[in-house]
Backbone as ProteinMPNN parsed JSONL, in Angstrom:
{"seq_chain_A": "MPNPKRRHSKARRNRRRAHDHLTAPAMAECPHCHEMKLPHQACPHCGYYRSREVILVEESA", "coords_chain_A": {"N_chain_A": [[144.376, 5.547, 101.0], [143.887, 4.196, 97.782], [145.311, 1.136, 96.717], [146.998, -0.82, 94.2], [145.606, -4.007, 93.491], [146.78, -6.143, 92.124], [150.008, -6.547, 90.647], [151.179, -4.595, 87.874], [151.869, -5.77, 84.608], [155.018, -6.153, 82.793], [154.707, -5.545, 80.103], [152.449, -3.896, 80.099], [153.414, -1.747, 81.608], [155.491, -0.904, 79.885], [154.042, -0.153, 77.615], [152.738, 2.074, 78.596], [154.891, 3.772, 78.934], [155.663, 4.349, 76.375], [155.597, 6.822, 75.064], [157.392, 8.413, 76.35], [159.874, 9.115, 75.427], [162.702, 11.156, 74.427], [162.621, 14.038, 72.309], [164.149, 15.474, 69.43], [165.236, 18.892, 69.262], [163.489, 21.352, 67.316], [164.89, 22.537, 64.309], [166.066, 25.188, 62.223], [167.162, 26.548, 59.11], [169.567, 29.068, 58.911], [169.022, 32.002, 57.111], [171.07, 33.696, 56.429], [173.748, 32.69, 56.964], [173.416, 30.016, 56.534], [173.653, 28.02, 58.452], [172.469, 25.636, 60.881], [169.941, 26.542, 63.194], [168.029, 27.442, 66.151], [164.525, 27.993, 65.716], [163.073, 31.272, 65.514], [165.047, 32.562, 66.947], [168.09, 34.397, 67.441], [170.831, 33.821, 65.267], [173.434, 31.814, 66.431], [175.858, 31.611, 65.144], [176.321, 33.625, 63.196], [175.027, 35.859, 64.202], [172.769, 37.108, 63.203], [169.329, 38.063, 62.911], [166.302, 37.916, 61.362], [167.25, 39.25, 59.009], [168.876, 41.249, 60.057], [171.728, 42.307, 61.894], [171.927, 41.428, 65.156], [173.326, 40.582, 67.389], [176.707, 40.712, 68.411], [179.129, 38.646, 67.186], [181.976, 36.966, 68.166], [184.829, 36.116, 66.321], [186.265, 32.962, 66.284], [189.56, 31.595, 66.76]], "CA_chain_A": [[144.632, 5.634, 99.574], [143.76, 2.89, 97.131], [146.52, 0.5, 96.196], [146.656, -1.858, 93.224], [145.469, -5.358, 94.045], [147.759, -6.967, 91.426], [151.032, -5.725, 90.013], [151.035, -4.457, 86.431], [152.882, -6.524, 83.865], [156.051, -5.364, 82.121], [154.157, -5.063, 78.833], [151.567, -2.76, 80.384], [154.297, -0.651, 82.013], [156.212, -0.416, 78.717], [153.091, 0.562, 76.753], [152.511, 3.387, 79.204], [156.1, 4.578, 78.762], [156.02, 4.396, 74.952], [155.704, 8.199, 74.599], [158.255, 9.157, 77.269], [161.199, 9.314, 74.852], [163.09, 12.531, 74.132], [162.541, 14.439, 70.904], [165.172, 16.445, 69.046], [164.658, 20.223, 69.089], [163.264, 21.779, 65.932], [165.972, 23.372, 63.811], [165.788, 25.885, 60.976], [168.383, 27.022, 58.467], [169.761, 30.519, 58.929], [169.067, 32.481, 55.729], [172.272, 34.495, 56.191], [174.971, 31.874, 56.905], [172.975, 28.664, 56.194], [173.881, 27.073, 59.545], [171.234, 25.278, 61.565], [169.716, 27.315, 64.415], [166.685, 27.311, 66.689], [163.634, 28.959, 65.085], [162.711, 32.478, 66.259], [166.184, 32.942, 67.776], [169.218, 34.928, 66.681], [171.775, 32.769, 64.886], [174.641, 31.895, 67.255], [177.057, 31.572, 64.301], [176.57, 34.909, 62.524], [174.438, 36.948, 64.986], [171.689, 37.763, 62.48], [167.946, 37.663, 63.121], [165.405, 38.599, 60.43], [168.064, 40.056, 58.088], [169.621, 42.31, 60.745], [172.676, 41.825, 62.889], [171.411, 41.829, 66.46], [174.352, 40.315, 68.388], [178.069, 40.702, 67.886], [179.727, 37.323, 67.385], [183.438, 37.002, 68.082], [185.421, 35.097, 65.463], [187.197, 32.109, 67.014], [190.787, 31.372, 66.012]], "C_chain_A": [[144.481, 4.249, 98.95], [145.105, 2.417, 96.584], [146.123, -0.549, 95.18], [146.612, -3.235, 93.887], [146.496, -6.301, 93.428], [148.795, -6.048, 90.782], [150.799, -5.697, 88.497], [152.178, -5.188, 85.744], [153.896, -5.579, 83.23], [155.547, -4.796, 80.807], [153.266, -3.848, 79.061], [152.374, -1.537, 80.802], [154.984, -0.037, 80.794], [155.293, 0.299, 77.732], [152.799, 1.954, 77.291], [153.691, 4.324, 78.951], [156.495, 4.774, 77.301], [156.245, 5.823, 74.458], [156.623, 9.041, 75.478], [159.631, 9.447, 76.701], [161.446, 10.799, 74.577], [162.94, 12.802, 72.638], [163.62, 15.485, 70.629], [164.53, 17.823, 68.889], [164.506, 20.567, 67.616], [164.397, 22.719, 65.518], [165.557, 23.989, 62.484], [167.109, 26.384, 60.413], [168.428, 28.538, 58.517], [169.835, 31.014, 57.491], [170.342, 33.266, 55.404], [173.516, 33.621, 56.024], [174.68, 30.397, 56.612], [173.396, 27.604, 57.215], [172.534, 26.755, 60.188], [171.144, 26.043, 62.882], [168.318, 27.033, 64.918], [165.777, 28.344, 66.025], [163.283, 30.098, 66.048], [163.794, 32.898, 67.245], [167.252, 33.542, 66.872], [170.2, 33.792, 66.413], [173.027, 32.89, 65.75], [175.922, 31.929, 66.44], [177.362, 32.932, 63.681], [175.952, 36.093, 63.264], [173.278, 37.649, 64.305], [170.338, 37.199, 62.899], [167.082, 38.532, 62.233], [166.148, 39.656, 59.61], [168.74, 41.255, 58.739], [170.592, 41.661, 61.712], [172.23, 42.336, 64.249], [172.385, 41.523, 67.591], [175.694, 40.284, 67.698], [178.69, 39.345, 68.211], [181.214, 37.439, 67.17], [183.896, 35.853, 67.179], [186.4, 34.284, 66.286], [188.405, 31.795, 66.131], [190.919, 30.017, 65.437]], "O_chain_A": [[144.903, 3.249, 99.532], [145.907, 3.195, 96.066], [145.036, -1.118, 95.272], [147.452, -3.577, 94.719], [147.03, -7.168, 94.12], [148.491, -4.912, 90.419], [150.288, -6.656, 87.919], [153.305, -5.217, 86.238], [153.671, -4.372, 83.139], [155.916, -3.683, 80.432], [153.324, -2.881, 78.302], [152.059, -0.417, 80.4], [155.06, 1.185, 80.667], [155.714, 1.254, 77.08], [152.633, 2.901, 76.522], [153.508, 5.528, 78.775], [157.564, 5.316, 77.023], [157.013, 6.022, 73.516], [156.63, 10.267, 75.359], [160.486, 9.975, 77.413], [160.507, 11.592, 74.506], [163.113, 11.906, 71.812], [163.957, 16.284, 71.503], [163.392, 17.918, 68.429], [165.293, 20.13, 66.778], [164.807, 23.587, 66.288], [164.797, 23.396, 61.718], [168.061, 26.615, 61.158], [167.445, 29.21, 58.204], [170.637, 30.496, 56.713], [170.658, 33.477, 54.233], [174.259, 33.784, 55.057], [175.612, 29.609, 56.457], [173.485, 26.423, 56.88], [171.577, 27.518, 60.052], [172.135, 26.18, 63.599], [167.503, 26.451, 64.201], [166.213, 29.47, 65.789], [163.208, 29.892, 67.259], [163.498, 33.52, 68.265], [167.312, 33.235, 65.682], [170.373, 32.905, 67.249], [173.629, 33.962, 65.802], [176.98, 32.244, 66.984], [178.519, 33.352, 63.638], [176.315, 37.235, 62.983], [172.837, 38.694, 64.781], [170.214, 36.012, 63.202], [167.122, 39.758, 62.337], [165.723, 40.808, 59.532], [169.138, 42.187, 58.041], [170.315, 40.604, 62.277], [172.164, 43.546, 64.469], [172.292, 42.135, 68.655], [175.805, 39.879, 66.54], [178.765, 38.95, 69.374], [181.673, 37.939, 66.142], [183.384, 34.739, 67.285], [187.283, 34.853, 66.928], [188.288, 31.737, 64.907], [191.919, 29.718, 64.783]]}, "name": "protein", "num_of_chains": 1, "seq": "MPNPKRRHSKARRNRRRAHDHLTAPAMAECPHCHEMKLPHQACPHCGYYRSREVILVEESA"}
């Protein structure tokens, strides 16, 4: 297997890693309760998806 003849500098290593950061997940506003939720998913706060209740959400005390 070929091996590098010279070691790569820190700048070259860091330029390669420039796009390795984490990105925040996309969020959308629920049209029913106006909480933020993942797009194309049922709202975990009210249980609605596309103007219908699809999951039963228990009210916390």
